[in-house]
N, C-alpha and C positions, 0 to 999 in steps of 0.2 A: 504492502500501498505506499502509497506516494501521501510524503508528507513535508509541510511547511517548512522552511529553511529556521533553526532556531534561534532566534534573536535575542542578544545581552542587550545589556539596557548600563552603562557605566556612567561615571562625572569624567568630564574633562581633564581634570588631572591625573586620573587612574590611567590615561593612553596617552602616546607621546606619537604626533602624525606624524613628525619627520623620520620617523625610524619605522613606522609602519610599512609594511613590505609589500600589502595587496594592493587595491583601488580604494582611493578616499573620496566620498562626495561628498561637495559643500553646497548650496542652496545661494544663490543669488537673486534678490530683488528688482524693483526698478531702477536703470540708472547703473547699477553691477553694486548697489549696495549688498554687504556682506555679514555677516554676526561675525561680532568679535572673534569668536573658535577662529573661524576659518580665514579671516584678513591675517592671523599669525602665518597662514605657510607664504605670503607672497614674500617677507624677507628671504626663506630661504631660497623660494625660489625666483630670488635674483630680478623682481618686479616685472616677472611674467606674467602673473595673475590679472595682476593690476592692469599692466597692457591688453591684455584680452577682454577684460569685462569694459576697456575704454571703446573697446573697438566696434566697428559695423556690423561683426556679426553675431557677437553676444545681442546688441540693440535690435538682431532680425527674431531670435528667440522668442518663443511664445511658452507660456505657463507650460510646466512638466516636458518642456521642450531639454535636451542637454547635450553638453559635447565634450569631448574627453583632452583632456591638457597632456600627452602620453609621455611619458619617463621624464618625469621634470626635475630640472637642476636641482641639486642641493635638496631633495628628499629620496629617502629609499621606497617610494610607493612605485609602483610600474604605471598609475595614473590619477588626476586629480579629474572627477568626472564634474564638470561645471552644471549645474538645473538649476536653471529658469523657477522661480517661488517667491511672488510675495510671502513679504514677511506674516504678513495672518492669513495664509489662506482658506479658500472655503474646503470641507471633508474631501468632497470631488478633487479640487486640482494637489491637495497632499496628495492622495492616492496617488493621483496619476504622474506627480513626480517621483514619490517612490518607486512606481512601476517601470520609471525610465534609469533606474538604480538599476532594480530585478535584472530587466531586460539583458541589460551590457555587461551584469555580473559573472562571472569566470569561475573556472575554479579553487584560485583564492580570496583570502579573508579579504572582505570590504567593511570599513570605518565609515560611519555616517557621521557628521561631523551638524548636527542638530540643532544643538543648543539652547537657548529657550525657547524653539517653536513650538507652538502651542500646538499643532497638529502632531507632533511627532509621531504620538502613538496612528493616526492615519497613515502617516508619510511610513511605516514599517508594516502594515496592512496591504499598502498598494503594490512594497516591495515582494513581500511574501507571495500573491497571488501572481504575480509575474512572472516568477520565477520557478514555475511551474515546468514539467518536462515527464513527459509520459514516456517513458525507456524502458518498461519493462521487459517487451519483448525482444531488446535488442541484444545480439548476443555480446557487444563491444563492453570490458570489464569497464563497468563504470569507476569512475576517478573522485577520489575522497575529493571535497567541498569543504574552503572554509569556511571560517565561520562569520558568520554579520556583529558587527557591533557601531549602538549608535551613544558615542557620547551625547549626553544633555545633563541639561542643568539641576532637574531631578528625576533621577535615574528611577526609584522607588516610585513614586505620584505617575509615570509616563508606564514602568512596567502594570503599574496596575491597574490602566487604562486601557493598556494593549493587550493582556492576558484576555477578555471577551472577542476583543478581534482576533486574536491567533485562534481562538472555536469556533470563530466563522469561518477564515479560513483553512481549516485543516475540516470542517465541512462540505466547503467547495470543493478541495482537493479528493474527496469520498467521491463526490459526484461525479465529477471530472474524470476519475479511474474508472467507476463503472460503466459512465456510457463512451470513453473511446473501447474499454475492456471486446474483442470479440464474442462472437456469439459460442465457437465451440470453447471457449475459456468461459465467459459468463453465462454458463446453462440453467436455469428454473432454481435447480438445486444448488446451484455454485451461487447464486446470487441473494437465494434463503439463508443459507450459511454465512455469509457475508455479514446479513445484518443479524443471525441469531448470536453472532460475535460480540455484538454491540452490548450484549447484557452484561459485559464487567465492567461499562462505562455507567449503569446503571438503569438502565431503558429496561424493562420487560417487552419480549419478544414472544409472540407466538404465531407456530405455523400451521396454519390451515389443509390439508393433503385433500385429494379429489373424493374419497368417500366424504368425509366432511362438508365438503362443497357440494356434493351432491344432496347428501341429506338436507342441506341449507333452502337447495332450489335453486342453486346459482348456474342455470341451463344457459344463458349466455355468455358466462366467461366461460365455463367448459366447453362450450360448443368449440368456440377459437382455438381452444390447445387439444381438440381431439387428433388432428389430423399429424400429432407431433410426438417424436418419442420421450420428449422432456415433460415429466408430470407439471399440469397447473397447478398455482398454490395461490394462497392469500397469505402474507405477513403482514403480522398487526405489531408494532413498537406504541408502546406505553410510556411517557411521561410522566412522572408524577411531582410536580414540583410546586404547586399551588395549594389553595385550600382542599382539603378533601372532601366538602362537599360539594366544589365547583364545578361547573360540566367542564369534560377538556374541549379544545378547540381539534377539530380534525384536518389534517393533509392526506388528500387518498389520490395517488398516483399510477400509471399506465404502466406496467411492464413489460412487454412485449421485448422478450429477447431478441429475437429476430422475426422479423414479416417480409413474408415472400408476398403474401398477398395472398398465398392461400387459392385454391381454385382458379380466384380472380388477381392469377398472376403477376406480377409487376413486371416491366419490361425489365434485363440484364444490364442495360446501360446503369451505375450507379446505385446499383443493389445491395452495392460492400457498406455503403450508410446507413442502412437499415437496420445496422447492428444498435443505433440511437434509438431505437423506438421505443427504449426500457426509460428514457429520460427523466419522463415524469414520476416514475420512482424511484430514480437515482436522486434527483433534488428531494423528497421526501425524506430519503433515508440521508443527504447531508443535512437536512436542516433538523431531524432528529438528533443526530451527532451532535451537532454543535450546539442543542440542546443542555443534551446530555453533558459536552464536556465544559460550561459555562454556569450549571447548574442552576438555569430559570427556574423562576419562581412562577409557573406557570403548569396548569394541566393539557397534554397535548399530545393527540393518538393521533400516529401515522399507517397509513394501514395502504399496501400494493400487492396489487394481480400481476401475478407473474406466470406468463403462457410464453406460447412460441407457436408460431402460425404459419403453419406447414402444407404442403399437398402431398397428399399420397392416398391411398384405399381407404383409409378412415376420416379422411379430412371432409367438414362442412362444406356445404356446395348452397351457390344460388339458389333460391329459391325454397328452401329448408326454412321452417319455422322452428323456433325457439322459445324455452319460457325462462321468464327471469325471476330472481328471485322475488320479486315485487308482486308476480303472476303476472304480469302484462305481457303477451306473446310478441315476439319480431319475426316479420318476414324477410330471412335474412338477402338482400339483392345482392349486392357485392361485400365475400367473404374479405375484400382488403379494407373495408369501412371495420374493422374488428375493435378498434381501441373501445372506443363508445360502451361495445356490447363486454367487453370488460368492466370498463368504470360503472357501465349501469346495477350491475351486481354487488358491485365493491360500495360503490355512493349508499347503495339501501341498505347493506349490512351497515354500514359507520352509522347510518337515523337512527336505523332498528336499535343495535345494540347498546351505543355511548350515547346519544341522545344530546348531540355537541350543543355546543355555545354559538359555533359558525365552522363551516367546512370551505375549502379550498382542495380541489383539484385540478391536478397537473398532467397534460400530456404531449406527446409531439400527434398531434390529434389529424390535421389536414395539410394538403399541399394549398389548400384556398387561403390559408391564412399568410401565408407567405407570398403568395398575388397581391395580399391584399398590406400586406404591411412590411414585406420584405425580413432580410435579417437584424431588424434595425430594434423591432418592438414584436414584444406577448401579445398576443390579442386575448382581452379582456371582458368576461361575460359573465351580466350577475340577475342575482334578483332581491339584490338589497343596496340602496344605495350607499349607506352606511357603512358597510362592510367595503363596497367597493372604492368608495373615495380613499376610503383607510388604507387601503393596499396601494392604491395607487399614489397617495403621497409617501409610504415606505419605498416604493419601487423607485420615485422619483428621489429623495431624499440618497437612495442607494443607486442612482444614477442605471437602473435598470428600466431599460425602456418597456413601457407598456402602456397602452391606448383600448380604451373600451369601444366595445364593440355591441351592435345592439341584438337584441333578443324581441320576437313581435308575437302576437298571433297568426299574421300572415304565414311565417314563418315555421312554425309550429303545425300548421295546417300541412305542410306538405310533407308532412309523416305518416299520411293517409295511405293505409295499404287496404289492398283490394280483400285478402286472406286472414289477415293480421291484425292485430292493435293498433300494431305500425310499423313500418319500416325503416330499414337502419343505413339508408343512405337514397337521397332525390338529387342524385344528379350532381353536375357542374354549380350550377348557378344557386350563388350562396350559400357555397359548402361549409365553410366555416360555420355560417350561424344555424344552417340545418342539424348540424352536431351537434351545436350547442344547445341547439332545442332538444334532441334527443336527450341529451344528459340532463335538461331540466326535468323530464316525464321522472326523474328521479330521484327529484327532489323535491322534501315535502314543504308545506306553506310556510310552515312558522320558522325554516330553518335557513338561517342566512349563509346566502351560498355565492362563489365564484367559481368559475373553469377557466383555467389561464392554457390557451394555445400556444403552445412552445417549440412547435414545429420549426421553425425559423432561428428560435434564438438557442435551441440547448446545442447547438452545433456549426461551428462556422467554418470557413475555407480560407479565414483571411484571418492576419494578427488584430487583437482589437487592444484598447489600453492596459486592461485590466488581466489581458489570457492570452495565449499565443495559439493559433488558430489547431481548431480539433472540438473538444467539450468544452464550454464555457463555464458551465456550475451557474448558468442564469439561475435565480428564484431563491439561490439561498440565503443571500444577503436580505433582501427585499423579504421574505415571508419569516426572519428571524426579527426581522424589525417589525414590522407590525407584531410578532406574541410579544416581542421588549412593549413596544409602546401601548397593544391593546390589550392584552389580556395579563400582564404581572403587573404585581405591584396593589 
């Protein structure tokens, strides 16, 4: 499992930048203004730092941009990295500055001269998030990497502020690892085992196997996985950090470990990317890990439906009718519209058993949401303005793109089936909305609910500010903040 780089916080007196052998990062504000600790470097560098800060090259930098001054004379360091950052940055600006350090970090040690910067903890989070590298299946021997040390004016206070952020980073890494894993490794059995291992953090974990799912009446979920040799499962993770009598907040994730499309098979080109179709379950797992690591004062239950959608002699066919746990019957028009079938049963089970105070589900559900919003925004659908607004505020605060999409009776009527209570696919028009309306049918009127379609944001093919290309871990930060702001205290 990948883990964020350990970051140590020391007083300026405990480190000597002139003798530091690795990379040194400093921050410069408008006009080349430096903190006192960073100014001390200019003398051994024989004025090279001051000359650079007075140059047009520095003036052209935007906040978060960085430039290396390699092998500076008078220092033992291999480079001094100058990062453009205002003296009182926003959290987003601070994280992007930290990410610039993480992006450039090599194998050697790193010293960050943060001094009295009020966002030092946020800088450390950005560094940790961008430093991620999924190299599990590369055979080259991994080289040991140096430590990261922050020289700060108040190390104990900064370390205390950074501790819950480090828990968030570990949750993000856990999600990224799950989404990046190939399907021959991350089977439903392996996925469930990784979640069960989190019991050592204090989570209560239950694994519901196929006989119990059949007894519960989860015909929609079981239908999706019936063509695969991998057994379908539902994993329930509970964190009880709040008041004993407080209803939990529920997170529900789609965990299709590989999606061929089933009998309605996908085109071959790009099918390798559907290893990420368990991204919703990955985010739920990452959030639950974060909550346990930071000992969140809230009651939260995470539920994930784990299946594999394969074509075989036992696979579900277009035209089949399945019965959900709720009791509604569903005509399967397209076996590649499988995620909503999985979620339908898990959503109903979550409400039936836990009576949650609110519920959010996540799924790489539709290509249609990518057509609508690209890879910049997650589509947000909701039956409750207060919960939706709270989530959108949390996502904005964490700089995780999210945009509310509509629901409505006209879209709901498109689900009508000739032979069953509803159909699972309505064609291309408003595809993301009709998928959301399908899920809406399995949400009780009294349950505040949001559906997050993360098909465009779970995995990207270009580097982001806080993540290299590949799995992003989108949603872990926003959901952790939502829980802190709305359900703790």
